[in-house]
DSSP file (Angstrom, degrees, kcal/mol; ACC not computed):
  #  RESIDUE AA STRUCTURE BP1 BP2  ACC     N-H-->O    O-->H-N    N-H-->O    O-->H-N    TCO  KAPPA ALPHA  PHI   PSI    X-CA   Y-CA   Z-CA
    1    1 A X              0   0    0      0, 0.0     2,-0.1     0, 0.0     0, 0.0   0.000 360.0 360.0 360.0 134.6  127.1  -14.8   89.9
    2    2 A X    >>  -     0   0    0      1,-0.1     4,-2.0     4,-0.0     3,-0.6  -0.462 360.0-118.0 -69.2 143.6  128.3  -12.3   87.3
    3    3 A X  H 3> S+     0   0    0      1,-0.3     4,-2.2     2,-0.2     5,-0.2   0.824 114.6  51.8 -53.6 -35.8  126.9   -8.8   87.5
    4    4 A X  H 3> S+     0   0    0      2,-0.2     4,-2.0     1,-0.2    -1,-0.3   0.843 108.3  51.7 -72.8 -30.4  125.3   -9.0   84.2
    5    5 A X  H <> S+     0   0    0     -3,-0.6     4,-1.6     2,-0.2    -2,-0.2   0.898 110.5  49.5 -65.1 -43.8  123.6  -12.3   85.1
    6    6 A X  H  X S+     0   0    0     -4,-2.0     4,-0.6     2,-0.2    -2,-0.2   0.894 110.9  48.3 -65.4 -44.6  122.3  -10.7   88.2
    7    7 A X  H >< S+     0   0    0     -4,-2.2     3,-1.3     1,-0.2     4,-0.2   0.911 108.9  54.4 -66.4 -38.9  120.9   -7.6   86.3
    8    8 A X  H >< S+     0   0    0     -4,-2.0     3,-1.3     1,-0.3    -1,-0.2   0.854 102.6  57.7 -63.7 -32.4  119.3   -9.9   83.7
    9    9 A X  H 3< S+     0   0    0     -4,-1.6    -1,-0.3     1,-0.2    -2,-0.2   0.728 100.5  58.7 -70.2 -16.8  117.5  -11.7   86.5
   10   10 A X  T X< S+     0   0    0     -3,-1.3     3,-2.3    -4,-0.6    20,-0.3   0.385  73.2 126.6 -91.2   3.7  116.0   -8.3   87.6
   11   11 A X  T <  S+     0   0    0     -3,-1.3    20,-0.2     1,-0.3     3,-0.1  -0.444  75.5  26.0 -63.2 129.9  114.2   -7.7   84.3
   12   12 A X  T 3  S+     0   0    0     18,-2.7    -1,-0.3     1,-0.4     2,-0.2   0.222 104.9 103.8 100.5 -11.7  110.6   -7.1   85.0
   13   13 A X  S <  S-     0   0    0     -3,-2.3    17,-2.9    17,-0.1     2,-0.4  -0.588  77.5-105.1 -99.3 159.9  111.3   -5.8   88.5
   14   14 A X  E     +A   29   0A   0     58,-0.3    58,-2.7    15,-0.2     2,-0.3  -0.708  46.1 176.6 -83.7 133.5  111.3   -2.3   89.8
   15   15 A X  E     -AB  28  71A   0     13,-2.9    13,-2.5    -2,-0.4     2,-0.4  -0.935  26.5-134.5-136.8 160.1  114.9   -0.9   90.5
   16   16 A X  E     -AB  27  70A   0     54,-3.1    54,-2.8    -2,-0.3     2,-0.4  -0.948  20.7-164.4-113.1 136.7  116.6    2.2   91.7
   17   17 A X  E     -AB  26  69A   0      9,-3.0     9,-2.2    -2,-0.4     2,-0.5  -0.977  10.1-156.7-127.2 130.4  119.6    3.5   89.9
   18   18 A X  E     -AB  25  68A   0     50,-2.6    49,-3.3    -2,-0.4    50,-1.6  -0.894  20.0-157.3-102.5 130.1  122.1    6.1   91.0
   19   19 A X  E >   - B   0  66A   0      5,-0.6     3,-1.3    -2,-0.5    47,-0.2  -0.663  24.9 -93.0-103.0 154.5  124.0    7.9   88.2
   20   20 A X  T 3  S+     0   0    0     45,-2.9     3,-0.1     1,-0.2    -1,-0.1  -0.412 108.0   9.1 -62.1 135.6  127.3    9.7   88.1
   21   21 A X  T 3  S+     0   0    0      1,-0.2     2,-0.4    -2,-0.1    -1,-0.2   0.609 104.9 111.8  72.3   5.9  127.2   13.4   88.6
   22   22 A X    <   -     0   0    0     -3,-1.3    -1,-0.2     1,-0.1    -3,-0.1  -0.949  51.6-163.2-118.9 137.8  123.5   13.3   89.6
   23   23 A X  S    S+     0   0    0     -2,-0.4     2,-0.2    -3,-0.1    -1,-0.1   0.689  73.0  75.4 -83.5 -18.1  122.1   13.9   93.1
   24   24 A X  S    S-     0   0    0     24,-0.1    -5,-0.6    25,-0.1     2,-0.4  -0.463  74.4-131.8 -98.6 165.0  118.8   12.3   92.3
   25   25 A X  E     -AC  18  47A   0     22,-2.3    22,-3.2    -2,-0.2     2,-0.4  -0.911  14.0-139.5-114.8 142.4  117.9    8.6   92.0
   26   26 A X  E     -AC  17  46A   0     -9,-2.2    -9,-3.0    -2,-0.4     2,-0.4  -0.876  17.4-170.0-103.7 134.8  115.9    7.1   89.1
   27   27 A X  E     +AC  16  45A   0     18,-2.7    18,-3.0    -2,-0.4     2,-0.3  -0.989  25.9 120.3-125.0 124.4  113.3    4.4   89.9
   28   28 A X  E     -A   15   0A   0    -13,-2.5   -13,-2.9    -2,-0.4     2,-0.5  -0.985  62.7 -71.6-166.6-177.6  111.5    2.4   87.3
   29   29 A X  E     -AC  14  42A   0     13,-3.0    13,-2.6    -2,-0.3     2,-0.6  -0.709  48.0-123.9 -87.6 126.3  110.7   -1.1   85.9
   30   30 A X  E     + C   0  41A   0    -17,-2.9   -18,-2.7    -2,-0.5    11,-0.2  -0.570  32.5 175.4 -74.2 116.8  113.7   -2.7   84.2
   31   31 A X  E     -     0   0A   0      9,-3.1     2,-0.3    -2,-0.6    -1,-0.2   0.864  60.9 -19.0 -88.1 -41.5  112.7   -3.5   80.7
   32   32 A X  E     - C   0  40A   0      8,-1.3     8,-2.7   -21,-0.0    -1,-0.3  -0.991  51.8-164.0-164.8 161.1  116.0   -4.8   79.3
   33   33 A X  E     - C   0  39A   0     -2,-0.3     6,-0.2     6,-0.2     2,-0.2  -0.980   9.1-152.3-146.4 153.1  119.7   -4.8   79.8
   34   34 A X    >   -     0   0    0      4,-1.3     3,-1.5    -2,-0.3   -26,-0.0  -0.586  41.2 -87.8-118.9-175.0  122.8   -5.6   77.7
   35   35 A X  T 3  S+     0   0    0      1,-0.2   -31,-0.1    -2,-0.2    -1,-0.0   0.716 125.4  58.2 -62.8 -24.0  126.4   -6.9   78.4
   36   36 A X  T 3  S-     0   0    0      2,-0.1    -1,-0.2   -32,-0.0     3,-0.1   0.369 117.2-113.2 -88.9   2.9  127.5   -3.3   78.8
   37   37 A X    <   +     0   0    0     -3,-1.5     2,-0.4     1,-0.3    -2,-0.1   0.757  61.8 157.1  71.1  22.2  125.0   -2.8   81.6
   38   38 A X        -     0   0    0     24,-0.1    -4,-1.3    25,-0.1     2,-0.3  -0.711  28.4-152.7 -80.0 135.8  123.0   -0.3   79.5
   39   39 A X  E     -CD  33  61A   0     22,-2.3    22,-2.4    -2,-0.4     2,-0.5  -0.813  21.0-157.6-111.8 142.1  119.5   -0.2   80.9
   40   40 A X  E     -CD  32  60A   0     -8,-2.7    -9,-3.1    -2,-0.3    -8,-1.3  -0.955  20.9-175.0-119.2 120.4  116.2    0.5   79.5
   41   41 A X  E     -CD  30  59A   0     18,-2.6    18,-2.6    -2,-0.5     2,-0.3  -0.819   4.7-164.6-106.4 141.1  113.7    1.6   82.3
   42   42 A X  E    S+C   29   0A   0    -13,-2.6   -13,-3.0    -2,-0.4    16,-0.2  -0.902  71.5  25.9-123.4 163.0  110.0    2.2   81.8
   43   43 A X  E    S+     0   0A   0     -2,-0.3     2,-0.3   -15,-0.2    -1,-0.2   0.922  90.2 178.2  56.8  46.6  107.5    4.0   84.1
   44   44 A X  E     - D   0  57A   0     13,-2.1    12,-3.3    -3,-0.2    13,-1.3  -0.565  17.8-173.1 -92.5 141.5  110.5    5.9   85.5
   45   45 A X  E     -CD  27  55A   0    -18,-3.0   -18,-2.7    -2,-0.3     2,-0.4  -0.944  23.1-126.8-126.3 152.0  110.5    8.6   88.1
   46   46 A X  E     -CD  26  54A   0      8,-2.5     7,-2.8    -2,-0.4     8,-0.9  -0.828  23.5-152.5 -94.3 138.6  113.2   10.8   89.5
   47   47 A X  E     +CD  25  52A   0    -22,-3.2   -22,-2.3    -2,-0.4     2,-0.4  -0.965  16.4 177.4-116.8 121.9  113.4   10.7   93.2
   48   48 A X  E >  S- D   0  51A   0      3,-2.7     3,-1.5    -2,-0.5   -24,-0.1  -0.996  73.4  -7.2-128.0 128.2  114.8   13.8   95.1
   49   49 A X  T 3  S-     0   0    0     -2,-0.4    -1,-0.1     1,-0.3     3,-0.1   0.810 130.0 -56.4  59.5  32.7  115.0   13.9   98.9
   50   50 A X  T 3  S+     0   0    0      1,-0.2     2,-0.4   -25,-0.0    -1,-0.3   0.531 117.9 105.9  81.7   8.5  113.1   10.5   99.1
   51   51 A X  E <  S-D   48   0A   0     -3,-1.5    -3,-2.7     0, 0.0     2,-0.6  -0.965  78.5-114.2-123.5 138.1  110.1   11.8   97.1
   52   52 A X  E     +D   47   0A   0     -2,-0.4    -5,-0.3    -5,-0.2     3,-0.1  -0.529  38.5 176.7 -67.2 112.7  109.1   11.1   93.6
   53   53 A X  E     -     0   0A   0     -7,-2.8     2,-0.3    -2,-0.6    -1,-0.2   0.882  53.5  -0.6 -92.7 -35.7  109.5   14.4   91.9
   54   54 A X  E     -D   46   0A   0     -8,-0.9    -8,-2.5     0, 0.0     2,-0.4  -0.984  62.5-116.9-158.9 150.3  108.8   13.9   88.3
   55   55 A X  E     +D   45   0A   0     -2,-0.3   -10,-0.2   -10,-0.2   -11,-0.0  -0.619  24.1 176.9 -87.2 132.0  107.8   11.3   85.9
   56   56 A X  E     -     0   0A   0    -12,-3.3     2,-0.4    -2,-0.4   -11,-0.2   0.549  22.5-158.1-111.0 -13.9  110.4   10.6   83.1
   57   57 A X  E     +D   44   0A   0    -13,-1.3   -13,-2.1   -15,-0.1     2,-0.5  -0.547  62.5   8.4  72.3-128.3  108.5    7.7   81.3
   58   58 A X  E    S+     0   0A   0     -2,-0.4     2,-0.3   -16,-0.2   -16,-0.2  -0.759  74.9 173.6 -94.9 127.4  110.8    5.5   79.2
   59   59 A X  E     -D   41   0A   0    -18,-2.6   -18,-2.6    -2,-0.5     2,-0.5  -0.967  25.5-147.7-134.4 148.7  114.6    6.1   79.6
   60   60 A X  E     -D   40   0A   0     -2,-0.3     2,-0.4   -20,-0.2   -20,-0.2  -0.985  18.1-159.9-114.7 126.3  117.8    4.4   78.4
   61   61 A X  E     -D   39   0A   0    -22,-2.4   -22,-2.3    -2,-0.5     2,-0.4  -0.898  17.5-126.4-109.3 133.8  120.7    4.7   80.8
   62   62 A X    >   -     0   0    0     -2,-0.4     3,-1.9   -24,-0.2     4,-0.2  -0.646  18.0-134.2 -81.2 131.3  124.3    4.2   79.6
   63   63 A X  G >  S+     0   0    0     -2,-0.4     3,-1.3     1,-0.3    -1,-0.1   0.798  99.2  60.1 -60.2 -34.6  126.1    1.6   81.6
   64   64 A X  G 3  S+     0   0    0      1,-0.2    -1,-0.3   -44,-0.0   -27,-0.1   0.504 103.3  54.4 -77.4   1.1  129.4    3.4   82.2
   65   65 A X  G <  S+     0   0    0     -3,-1.9   -45,-2.9   -46,-0.0     2,-0.4   0.333  84.5 104.1-109.9   5.0  127.5    6.2   84.0
   66   66 A X  E <   +B   19   0A   0     -3,-1.3   -47,-0.2   -47,-0.2     3,-0.1  -0.736  39.7 176.1 -89.9 131.8  125.8    4.0   86.5
   67   67 A X  E     +     0   0A   0    -49,-3.3     2,-0.3    -2,-0.4   -48,-0.2   0.820  68.6   2.7 -99.4 -41.9  127.1    4.0   90.0
   68   68 A X  E     -B   18   0A   0    -50,-1.6   -50,-2.6     2,-0.0     2,-0.4  -0.998  53.0-163.2-150.8 145.2  124.7    1.7   91.8
   69   69 A X  E     +B   17   0A   0     -2,-0.3     2,-0.4   -52,-0.2   -52,-0.2  -1.000  16.9 179.0-127.4 123.7  121.6   -0.5   90.8
   70   70 A X  E     -B   16   0A   0    -54,-2.8   -54,-3.1    -2,-0.4     2,-0.2  -0.990  26.3-126.8-131.7 133.4  119.3   -1.7   93.6
   71   71 A X  E     -B   15   0A   0     -2,-0.4     2,-0.4   -56,-0.2   -56,-0.3  -0.558  27.6-133.4 -73.4 146.6  116.0   -3.9   93.4
   72   72 A X              0   0    0    -58,-2.7   -58,-0.3    -2,-0.2    -1,-0.0  -0.844 360.0 360.0 -98.0 133.4  113.0   -2.3   95.1
   73   73 A X              0   0    0     -2,-0.4    -1,-0.2     0, 0.0   -58,-0.0   0.485 360.0 360.0 110.0 360.0  110.9   -4.3   97.4
């Protein structure tokens, strides 16, 4: 399965995203994704040291800054 197809199958699910240059992980519900792996997350939280540290709400992540994407649950 191509990575973009796998990501499309995760729409509506809660995912964790690790970004370049960031020590924290973002966790939120995947609202949409495009062919460049740009992601729109809603109900997003920043996770620091395994604890939800702050609420970010709706965020858009640029695909070329994403290191890892993992489904939660």
